[in-house]
N, C-alpha and C positions, 0 to 999 in steps of 0.2 A: 658431318662435324658434332659433338656433341653437346648438350644444353651447356657443363662446367664453362668446356673452351667457346661456345658462344658469349657467355656471359664474359669471360675475361676477355675478350676482344671487342666486345661493344665497352669494357669500361676504361681498356687499352686507347683505345679511340678516341674517349673522350680526357683523358688525363694525358695523352700522347703530346700537343700539341703545349700545354703546361709544363711539360718535363722539358722540351726541347725550350721553352722560351726560359726555363730558368738555366740550360745549360749554354747559351746560346744567346745573353743578356742585348747584345749591340746590335741595333739597328740592321746593320749593315749585312748581319749574318741569316737576316731573313730567309736565302734559300736555304742554308745550314739547317735551321729550324722545319721549314717546309719537309725537308728532306726526312730528319729525324721523327718528325710525327706519321711522317708515314708510313716508315720503313721499322718502327716499332711493332705494329697491329700483324704487318707480316712478319714477322720475328716470333709473333706470338704464336699466329699460326704454322709455321714451320716448325716451330717444335710442337705441337700441340698434341700427336701422338705420344709423346713423353709426357705432356701435361696428362693426359687422360690415362695413361698407364698407372700413373702414378697415384693419381686419385683412386684407380682401382686397386692399386694394392693396400689403399689405408684402410678400405671398405674392407677388403678381403682378411686383415689381418683384426678389426674387429669383430666380423663376424666368427673369425677362428677364436677369438679369444676366450678364457678358463671364465672370467669373470663377466657374472651373465649382465650387471648393468653395460658394461663393456660393448658386449653384442646385442643387448636393446633399446641404446639410447638414439639409433636413430628412427628405426622402424617407429618407437611410441612419438618421437618427434614428428615427425612424416603424418603419422594417425592423427595425433592434432592436432594441425595445421587443417590436415582435409577437413577435420570435425569441423574446426570453426568454418573454414569453405562451406561446405554441406550445409551448416546449421543456418550460415546466411542466406542460401536458396531456400530454405525454408522456410524462412522468414523470421528467424532468428537472431539476433544479432549481437555481438560482444560489446561491453558499453564500451564507448570513445574509440574503437576500431574504425576509421574513415574507410571508404573506396578505396582509396587508395593502397592503404595496408591491407587491403584483401587482395588485391592485387600482387601485391611485394610476396603475400603469404603462397599465391599460387605462384608466385616464379620459383619460390623457396622449393616447394613441392615437386616443380617439376625439374630442376636442378638436386634435388635428393634423392626422387625415384631416378633419374639417369643415371645418377651416379652408382645405386643402388642395381641397377640391371645391367649396367657396363660391367659391373664389379662382380656379380653373379653370373653373367655370360662368360667372363674370363675365367674364372672357376672352374667352369664346366667346360670349356672347352681347352683351357692349358694341357690337362692329360695327354689329348689327343694329339694336340698340337707337339707337344714334345714325344711322345712315340713314332711320330710322322716323321720328326726330325732325327730320331735315333736309328731309324733305318735307313 
């Protein structure tokens, strides 16, 4: 499971009970609420490959764009976040950034780099797979 899907699954696990409660507000529907709260994250996992493929296609489209800014915004953003993290390790802290915010920056870097690696891997492997399928 990729970092994007991991993040989405964790988020869905947190919001699923609230969604289930708003769909089934009657206390008598407690079993329906529990079932829905369990099924939502599972449905996300079942469609994980499609979600990861969609993320990879977005990154691939950005990388192949004619616009320099479209091609470069993600790497520039990731480098900025990495620089903030490294600066913190070296003892230089940005003013008003809490330790929790640095942890969130690290999470964003992991998701961003994970998506980039998935996209670049797919870009390199796709022609070989397409050639094998044609044979």
